[in-house]
Each structure stands twice: as structure tokens, then as C-alpha cells.
Backbone as JSON Lines, residues from 0, in Angstrom:
{"i":0,"aa":"K","n":[-14.16,-28.01,-1.93],"ca":[-14.37,-29.06,-2.92],"c":[-14.37,-28.41,-4.28]}
{"i":1,"aa":"N","n":[-13.44,-28.71,-5.1],"ca":[-13.22,-28.0,-6.35],"c":[-13.54,-28.9,-7.52]}
{"i":2,"aa":"R","n":[-14.1,-28.32,-8.55],"ca":[-14.46,-29.1,-9.75],"c":[-13.74,-28.62,-11.01]}
{"i":3,"aa":"K","n":[-12.81,-27.71,-10.85],"ca":[-12.12,-27.13,-11.97],"c":[-10.66,-26.96,-11.64]}
{"i":4,"aa":"S","n":[-9.82,-26.76,-12.65],"ca":[-8.4,-26.7,-12.4],"c":[-7.92,-25.39,-11.79]}
{"i":5,"aa":"E","n":[-8.76,-24.36,-11.76],"ca":[-8.33,-23.12,-11.14],"c":[-9.53,-22.29,-10.73]}
{"i":6,"aa":"G","n":[-9.27,-21.34,-9.84],"ca":[-10.34,-20.43,-9.41],"c":[-9.9,-19.6,-8.24]}
{"i":7,"aa":"V","n":[-10.61,-18.52,-7.97],"ca":[-10.31,-17.63,-6.88],"c":[-11.15,-18.05,-5.68]}
{"i":8,"aa":"V","n":[-10.47,-18.3,-4.56],"ca":[-11.17,-18.69,-3.33],"c":[-11.51,-17.44,-2.51]}
{"i":9,"aa":"L","n":[-10.56,-16.52,-2.39],"ca":[-10.78,-15.29,-1.62],"c":[-9.94,-14.18,-2.24]}
{"i":10,"aa":"S","n":[-10.51,-12.98,-2.31],"ca":[-9.72,-11.84,-2.78],"c":[-9.99,-10.67,-1.87]}
{"i":11,"aa":"Q","n":[-8.97,-9.83,-1.69],"ca":[-9.09,-8.65,-0.82],"c":[-8.37,-7.49,-1.44]}
{"i":12,"aa":"N","n":[-8.86,-6.29,-1.18],"ca":[-8.09,-5.05,-1.48],"c":[-8.61,-3.93,-0.62]}
{"i":13,"aa":"R","n":[-7.82,-2.89,-0.54],"ca":[-8.22,-1.69,0.13],"c":[-8.65,-0.68,-0.93]}
{"i":14,"aa":"Q","n":[-9.82,-0.11,-0.77],"ca":[-10.35,0.81,-1.77],"c":[-9.33,1.91,-2.04]}
{"i":15,"aa":"G","n":[-9.09,2.15,-3.34],"ca":[-8.16,3.19,-3.74],"c":[-6.72,2.76,-3.79]}
{"i":16,"aa":"S","n":[-6.41,1.52,-3.39],"ca":[-5.05,1.01,-3.38],"c":[-4.85,0.03,-4.55]}
{"i":17,"aa":"P","n":[-3.7,0.07,-5.2],"ca":[-3.45,-0.92,-6.27],"c":[-3.14,-2.31,-5.71]}
{"i":18,"aa":"S","n":[-2.88,-2.43,-4.38],"ca":[-2.49,-3.7,-3.81],"c":[-3.72,-4.56,-3.63]}
{"i":19,"aa":"R","n":[-3.54,-5.88,-3.86],"ca":[-4.63,-6.84,-3.59],"c":[-4.0,-8.17,-3.22]}
{"i":20,"aa":"F","n":[-4.75,-8.93,-2.49],"ca":[-4.28,-10.23,-1.98],"c":[-5.27,-11.26,-2.53]}
{"i":21,"aa":"G","n":[-4.78,-12.39,-2.95],"ca":[-5.63,-13.46,-3.47],"c":[-5.24,-14.82,-2.92]}
{"i":22,"aa":"W","n":[-6.24,-15.62,-2.61],"ca":[-6.05,-17.0,-2.24],"c":[-6.69,-17.79,-3.37]}
{"i":23,"aa":"V","n":[-5.89,-18.55,-4.13],"ca":[-6.34,-19.13,-5.38],"c":[-6.11,-20.65,-5.4]}
{"i":24,"aa":"Y","n":[-6.86,-21.3,-6.27],"ca":[-6.63,-22.67,-6.62],"c":[-6.1,-22.7,-8.02]}
{"i":25,"aa":"L","n":[-4.89,-23.18,-8.21],"ca":[-4.24,-23.12,-9.5],"c":[-3.36,-24.35,-9.72]}
{"i":26,"aa":"Q","n":[-3.48,-24.98,-10.88],"ca":[-2.67,-26.13,-11.22],"c":[-2.73,-27.22,-10.19]}
{"i":27,"aa":"G","n":[-3.93,-27.44,-9.61],"ca":[-4.15,-28.5,-8.63],"c":[-3.58,-28.22,-7.24]}
{"i":28,"aa":"R","n":[-3.22,-26.99,-6.99],"ca":[-2.64,-26.61,-5.71],"c":[-3.25,-25.3,-5.18]}
{"i":29,"aa":"M","n":[-3.27,-25.15,-3.87],"ca":[-3.7,-23.87,-3.28],"c":[-2.52,-22.93,-3.27]}
{"i":30,"aa":"G","n":[-2.78,-21.65,-3.34],"ca":[-1.7,-20.68,-3.28],"c":[-2.21,-19.31,-2.9]}
{"i":31,"aa":"Y","n":[-1.29,-18.43,-2.66],"ca":[-1.64,-17.04,-2.35],"c":[-0.76,-16.15,-3.18]}
{"i":32,"aa":"C","n":[-1.26,-14.97,-3.45],"ca":[-0.48,-14.0,-4.21],"c":[-0.82,-12.61,-3.72]}
{"i":33,"aa":"M","n":[0.14,-11.73,-3.86],"ca":[-0.06,-10.34,-3.49],"c":[0.36,-9.55,-4.71]}
{"i":34,"aa":"H","n":[-0.53,-8.67,-5.15],"ca":[-0.23,-7.83,-6.28],"c":[-0.17,-6.38,-5.8]}
{"i":35,"aa":"A","n":[0.87,-5.71,-6.06],"ca":[1.01,-4.29,-5.72],"c":[1.33,-3.55,-7.02]}
{"i":36,"aa":"E","n":[2.24,-2.63,-6.95],"ca":[2.66,-1.95,-8.19],"c":[3.25,-2.94,-9.19]}
{"i":37,"aa":"R","n":[3.95,-3.93,-8.66],"ca":[4.49,-4.98,-9.51],"c":[3.73,-6.26,-9.17]}
{"i":38,"aa":"S","n":[3.45,-7.07,-10.17],"ca":[2.68,-8.28,-9.96],"c":[3.59,-9.4,-9.46]}
{"i":39,"aa":"E","n":[3.16,-10.07,-8.42],"ca":[3.91,-11.22,-7.91],"c":[3.05,-12.47,-8.11]}
{"i":40,"aa":"G","n":[3.6,-13.46,-8.72],"ca":[2.86,-14.7,-8.99],"c":[2.55,-15.45,-7.7]}
{"i":41,"aa":"P","n":[1.67,-16.41,-7.77],"ca":[1.29,-17.15,-6.58],"c":[2.38,-18.03,-6.01]}
{"i":42,"aa":"V","n":[2.4,-18.17,-4.72],"ca":[3.23,-19.17,-4.03],"c":[2.31,-20.36,-3.8]}
{"i":43,"aa":"L","n":[2.58,-21.48,-4.45],"ca":[1.66,-22.61,-4.4],"c":[2.01,-23.6,-3.31]}
{"i":44,"aa":"S","n":[1.0,-24.31,-2.8],"ca":[1.2,-25.34,-1.76],"c":[2.07,-26.46,-2.29]}
{"i":45,"aa":"S","n":[2.66,-27.19,-1.36],"ca":[3.49,-28.33,-1.72],"c":[2.64,-29.53,-2.15]}
{"i":46,"aa":"T","n":[1.47,-29.66,-1.56],"ca":[0.62,-30.85,-1.74],"c":[-0.53,-30.54,-2.69]}
{"i":47,"aa":"P","n":[-0.75,-31.41,-3.69],"ca":[-1.94,-31.23,-4.55],"c":[-3.21,-31.4,-3.75]}
{"i":48,"aa":"C","n":[-4.26,-30.73,-4.19],"ca":[-5.56,-30.86,-3.51],"c":[-6.65,-30.6,-4.55]}
{"i":49,"aa":"G","n":[-7.92,-30.64,-4.09],"ca":[-9.01,-30.29,-4.95],"c":[-9.42,-31.34,-5.96]}
{"i":50,"aa":"D","n":[-9.27,-32.61,-5.59],"ca":[-9.58,-33.73,-6.47],"c":[-11.02,-34.15,-6.32]}
{"i":51,"aa":"D","n":[-11.94,-33.19,-6.24],"ca":[-13.37,-33.41,-6.02],"c":[-13.65,-34.05,-4.68]}
{"i":52,"aa":"E","n":[-12.7,-33.86,-3.75],"ca":[-12.85,-34.28,-2.37],"c":[-12.79,-33.03,-1.5]}
{"i":53,"aa":"W","n":[-13.35,-33.1,-0.3],"ca":[-13.3,-31.96,0.61],"c":[-11.89,-31.78,1.16]}
{"i":54,"aa":"D","n":[-11.38,-30.57,1.16],"ca":[-10.1,-30.22,1.79],"c":[-10.34,-29.11,2.78]}
{"i":55,"aa":"F","n":[-9.64,-29.17,3.91],"ca":[-9.65,-28.11,4.89],"c":[-8.48,-27.2,4.59]}
{"i":56,"aa":"I","n":[-8.77,-25.91,4.29],"ca":[-7.74,-24.97,3.91],"c":[-7.78,-23.78,4.83]}
{"i":57,"aa":"A","n":[-6.6,-23.41,5.34],"ca":[-6.49,-22.22,6.2],"c":[-5.3,-21.39,5.75]}
{"i":58,"aa":"V","n":[-5.4,-20.1,5.99],"ca":[-4.29,-19.22,5.71],"c":[-4.16,-18.23,6.85]}
{"i":59,"aa":"T","n":[-2.95,-17.94,7.28],"ca":[-2.7,-16.89,8.25],"c":[-1.83,-15.85,7.55]}
{"i":60,"aa":"R","n":[-2.06,-14.57,7.9],"ca":[-1.26,-13.5,7.34],"c":[-0.89,-12.56,8.46]}
{"i":61,"aa":"Q","n":[0.42,-12.44,8.67],"ca":[0.95,-11.55,9.7],"c":[0.91,-10.12,9.21]}
{"i":62,"aa":"S","n":[0.94,-9.2,10.14],"ca":[0.93,-7.77,9.76],"c":[2.2,-7.38,8.98]}
{"i":63,"aa":"N","n":[3.28,-8.14,9.13],"ca":[4.52,-7.86,8.39],"c":[4.53,-8.45,6.99]}
{"i":64,"aa":"G","n":[3.42,-9.13,6.58],"ca":[3.36,-9.7,5.24],"c":[3.63,-11.16,5.18]}
{"i":65,"aa":"G","n":[4.04,-11.78,6.3],"ca":[4.31,-13.22,6.32],"c":[2.99,-14.0,6.16]}
{"i":66,"aa":"V","n":[2.95,-14.97,5.25],"ca":[1.76,-15.75,4.97],"c":[2.1,-17.21,5.12]}
{"i":67,"aa":"T","n":[1.22,-17.95,5.81],"ca":[1.37,-19.41,5.95],"c":[0.08,-20.05,5.51]}
{"i":68,"aa":"H","n":[0.15,-21.09,4.71],"ca":[-1.09,-21.83,4.39],"c":[-1.02,-23.23,4.86]}
{"i":69,"aa":"Y","n":[-2.2,-23.79,5.15],"ca":[-2.39,-25.1,5.74],"c":[-3.34,-25.91,4.88]}
{"i":70,"aa":"L","n":[-3.07,-27.19,4.79],"ca":[-3.94,-28.11,4.05],"c":[-4.23,-29.28,5.0]}
{"i":71,"aa":"N","n":[-5.52,-29.47,5.28],"ca":[-6.0,-30.53,6.16],"c":[-5.25,-30.55,7.51]}
{"i":72,"aa":"G","n":[-5.13,-29.33,8.1],"ca":[-4.58,-29.17,9.42],"c":[-3.08,-29.08,9.53]}
{"i":73,"aa":"M","n":[-2.37,-29.3,8.44],"ca":[-0.92,-29.31,8.48],"c":[-0.36,-28.14,7.65]}
{"i":74,"aa":"Q","n":[0.68,-27.5,8.17],"ca":[1.32,-26.4,7.44],"c":[1.84,-26.91,6.11]}
{"i":75,"aa":"D","n":[1.55,-26.19,5.03],"ca":[1.87,-26.67,3.7],"c":[2.47,-25.58,2.81]}
{"i":76,"aa":"G","n":[3.06,-24.57,3.4],"ca":[3.74,-23.57,2.61],"c":[3.73,-22.24,3.36]}
{"i":77,"aa":"R","n":[4.77,-21.48,3.11],"ca":[4.86,-20.15,3.72],"c":[5.71,-19.27,2.85]}
{"i":78,"aa":"G","n":[5.55,-17.99,3.01],"ca":[6.33,-17.04,2.26],"c":[6.07,-15.63,2.72]}
{"i":79,"aa":"E","n":[6.62,-14.69,2.04],"ca":[6.47,-13.29,2.37],"c":[5.8,-12.58,1.23]}
{"i":80,"aa":"R","n":[4.81,-11.8,1.55],"ca":[4.18,-10.93,0.58],"c":[3.93,-9.6,1.31]}
{"i":81,"aa":"P","n":[4.37,-8.52,0.74],"ca":[4.29,-7.22,1.41],"c":[2.88,-6.71,1.49]}
{"i":82,"aa":"S","n":[2.72,-5.58,2.14],"ca":[1.5,-4.77,2.11],"c":[0.3,-5.45,2.8]}
{"i":83,"aa":"A","n":[0.44,-5.86,4.03],"ca":[-0.75,-6.3,4.77],"c":[-1.62,-5.06,4.91]}
{"i":84,"aa":"F","n":[-2.93,-5.25,4.8],"ca":[-3.82,-4.1,4.59],"c":[-4.47,-3.49,5.8]}
{"i":85,"aa":"G","n":[-4.83,-4.25,6.81],"ca":[-5.75,-3.72,7.82],"c":[-7.16,-3.9,7.3]}
{"i":86,"aa":"A","n":[-7.99,-2.87,7.39],"ca":[-9.36,-2.97,6.93],"c":[-9.4,-3.05,5.41]}
{"i":87,"aa":"V","n":[-10.13,-4.01,4.88],"ca":[-10.18,-4.26,3.44],"c":[-11.56,-4.68,2.98]}
{"i":88,"aa":"N","n":[-11.75,-4.61,1.67],"ca":[-12.91,-5.24,1.03],"c":[-12.55,-6.7,0.77]}
{"i":89,"aa":"T","n":[-13.5,-7.58,1.02],"ca":[-13.22,-9.03,0.89],"c":[-14.32,-9.68,0.06]}
{"i":90,"aa":"A","n":[-13.95,-10.57,-0.83],"ca":[-14.93,-11.43,-1.56],"c":[-14.49,-12.88,-1.39]}
{"i":91,"aa":"I","n":[-15.46,-13.71,-1.12],"ca":[-15.18,-15.14,-0.97],"c":[-15.8,-15.85,-2.17]}
{"i":92,"aa":"G","n":[-15.01,-16.64,-2.88],"ca":[-15.49,-17.39,-4.03],"c":[-15.46,-16.61,-5.34]}
{"i":93,"aa":"A","n":[-14.86,-15.44,-5.32],"ca":[-14.82,-14.61,-6.56],"c":[-13.8,-13.51,-6.39]}
{"i":94,"aa":"T","n":[-13.42,-12.92,-7.49],"ca":[-12.64,-11.69,-7.44],"c":[-13.6,-10.56,-7.04]}
{"i":95,"aa":"L","n":[-13.04,-9.48,-6.53],"ca":[-13.86,-8.35,-6.09],"c":[-14.68,-7.75,-7.23]}
{"i":96,"aa":"D","n":[-14.12,-7.75,-8.44],"ca":[-14.84,-7.18,-9.56],"c":[-15.78,-8.17,-10.24]}
{"i":97,"aa":"G","n":[-15.84,-9.41,-9.75],"ca":[-16.75,-10.41,-10.28],"c":[-16.3,-11.01,-11.61]}
{"i":98,"aa":"S","n":[-15.06,-10.84,-11.98],"ca":[-14.59,-11.34,-13.29],"c":[-14.14,-12.79,-13.24]}
{"i":99,"aa":"S","n":[-13.95,-13.37,-12.05],"ca":[-13.52,-14.76,-11.91],"c":[-14.18,-15.38,-10.69]}
{"i":100,"aa":"F","n":[-14.61,-16.62,-10.83],"ca":[-15.32,-17.3,-9.79],"c":[-14.68,-18.65,-9.44]}
{"i":101,"aa":"F","n":[-14.86,-19.11,-8.23],"ca":[-14.45,-20.44,-7.79],"c":[-15.56,-21.42,-8.18]}
{"i":102,"aa":"E","n":[-15.22,-22.4,-8.99],"ca":[-16.22,-23.41,-9.38],"c":[-16.1,-24.62,-8.49]}
{"i":103,"aa":"G","n":[-16.82,-24.61,-7.45],"ca":[-16.83,-25.71,-6.47],"c":[-17.66,-25.29,-5.29]}
{"i":104,"aa":"L","n":[-17.46,-25.93,-4.16],"ca":[-18.2,-25.67,-2.96],"c":[-17.3,-25.13,-1.87]}
{"i":105,"aa":"I","n":[-17.75,-24.12,-1.14],"ca":[-17.02,-23.57,-0.02],"c":[-17.95,-23.68,1.17]}
{"i":106,"aa":"D","n":[-17.46,-24.23,2.27],"ca":[-18.31,-24.46,3.45],"c":[-17.56,-24.07,4.7]}
{"i":107,"aa":"E","n":[-18.3,-23.62,5.71],"ca":[-17.75,-23.35,7.04],"c":[-16.59,-22.32,7.01]}
{"i":108,"aa":"V","n":[-16.83,-21.18,6.44],"ca":[-15.85,-20.11,6.39],"c":[-15.73,-19.47,7.77]}
{"i":109,"aa":"M","n":[-14.5,-19.24,8.2],"ca":[-14.22,-18.58,9.45],"c":[-13.15,-17.54,9.23]}
{"i":110,"aa":"I","n":[-13.39,-16.33,9.76],"ca":[-12.43,-15.25,9.66],"c":[-12.17,-14.78,11.08]}
{"i":111,"aa":"F","n":[-10.9,-14.67,11.45],"ca":[-10.53,-14.29,12.84],"c":[-9.83,-12.94,12.81]}
{"i":112,"aa":"D","n":[-9.81,-12.28,13.96],"ca":[-9.15,-10.97,14.07],"c":[-7.76,-11.07,14.66]}
{"i":113,"aa":"R","n":[-7.2,-12.28,14.58],"ca":[-5.81,-12.51,15.03],"c":[-5.27,-13.7,14.28]}
{"i":114,"aa":"V","n":[-3.96,-13.89,14.33],"ca":[-3.33,-15.01,13.65],"c":[-3.45,-16.25,14.58]}
{"i":115,"aa":"L","n":[-4.02,-17.33,14.04],"ca":[-4.13,-18.57,14.82],"c":[-2.8,-19.32,14.79]}
{"i":116,"aa":"S","n":[-2.57,-20.08,15.87],"ca":[-1.35,-20.91,15.95],"c":[-1.56,-22.18,15.17]}
{"i":117,"aa":"D","n":[-0.44,-22.89,14.91],"ca":[-0.53,-24.19,14.23],"c":[-1.47,-25.13,15.0]}
{"i":118,"aa":"A","n":[-1.36,-25.14,16.32],"ca":[-2.18,-26.05,17.15],"c":[-3.66,-25.68,17.04]}
{"i":119,"aa":"E","n":[-3.98,-24.4,17.01],"ca":[-5.4,-23.99,16.88],"c":[-5.97,-24.41,15.51]}
{"i":120,"aa":"I","n":[-5.21,-24.28,14.48],"ca":[-5.66,-24.67,13.15],"c":[-5.86,-26.18,13.09]}
{"i":121,"aa":"K","n":[-4.94,-26.91,13.65],"ca":[-5.07,-28.38,13.7],"c":[-6.32,-28.81,14.47]}
{"i":122,"aa":"E","n":[-6.62,-28.12,15.59],"ca":[-7.82,-28.43,16.37],"c":[-9.1,-28.13,15.64]}
{"i":123,"aa":"I","n":[-9.13,-27.01,14.89],"ca":[-10.32,-26.7,14.07],"c":[-10.5,-27.79,13.01]}
{"i":124,"aa":"F","n":[-9.42,-28.21,12.35],"ca":[-9.48,-29.25,11.36],"c":[-10.1,-30.53,11.95]}
{"i":125,"aa":"K","n":[-9.65,-30.92,13.12],"ca":[-10.18,-32.12,13.76],"c":[-11.68,-32.01,14.04]}
{"i":126,"aa":"R","n":[-12.16,-30.82,14.41],"ca":[-13.57,-30.62,14.7],"c":[-14.46,-30.64,13.45]}
{"i":127,"aa":"V","n":[-13.95,-30.15,12.32],"ca":[-14.82,-30.01,11.14],"c":[-14.67,-31.15,10.12]}
{"i":128,"aa":"K","n":[-13.68,-32.0,10.27],"ca":[-13.5,-33.05,9.25],"c":[-14.56,-34.13,9.37]}
């Protein structure tokens, strides 16, 4: 549930590495970005969200850098971003350095040690909505 036009939902990096991954709310849409030696802008969702209503948001990231994001149980964008990390530092609701925060509410966070299928994400959405 977002109350502002942009913010960081999740950020990750590996200590000592210039690469970082971000899940952001920007211009009324969810998106993901990967920054390495060169900065890559966010890939935004197709569907607007965050209109002061609750949205169910999920992201899967393959070890090869493939990223898929979901809005309310439905696939809503995919792309490639290099440099999947393995073990990383993670911050929810802020950047790792604390310079940017998500202004809204985040509830029922789940992190899995494998990539969920479309059907599994849809089932979780049905349970929590």
C-alpha cells in the first residue's frame, strides 16, 4: 500500500561488489533494476498500482538473471538483468545505505530459496487477498 509516487521496496547487494538489485515503485508502477558497472534503468510493470489500495506483488529471479514480476497474482512483466548474486545483503522498505525509504505499508513478506511457479504465486495471492 503506497502513499507516494516512488520508493524502494527491496534492495540487495553483495558486500564488496558494485552490483545491486532493486525492486522499486516508480511513476505509479512496480519495477526492478540491476546496477552493475553500468547503470540499467528499471523495467516497469505494465499495470499501474499503488493507488492507496493493497496490491500483492511478487518477483522471481532466476540464477541466469531472468526476472519476472507479478501484480495481484498475474504475471506483469519480465526481462533480463545480469549478475544474480547468491548470498546477499537485503533491505526491505529502504535502500541498504538508508538513503531512500518506501513510504507506505508492507505486509506479509515471504522470501523463498527457489523460484516459485506462476501457479504457486497465484495460489499465494488467493490465500492472502
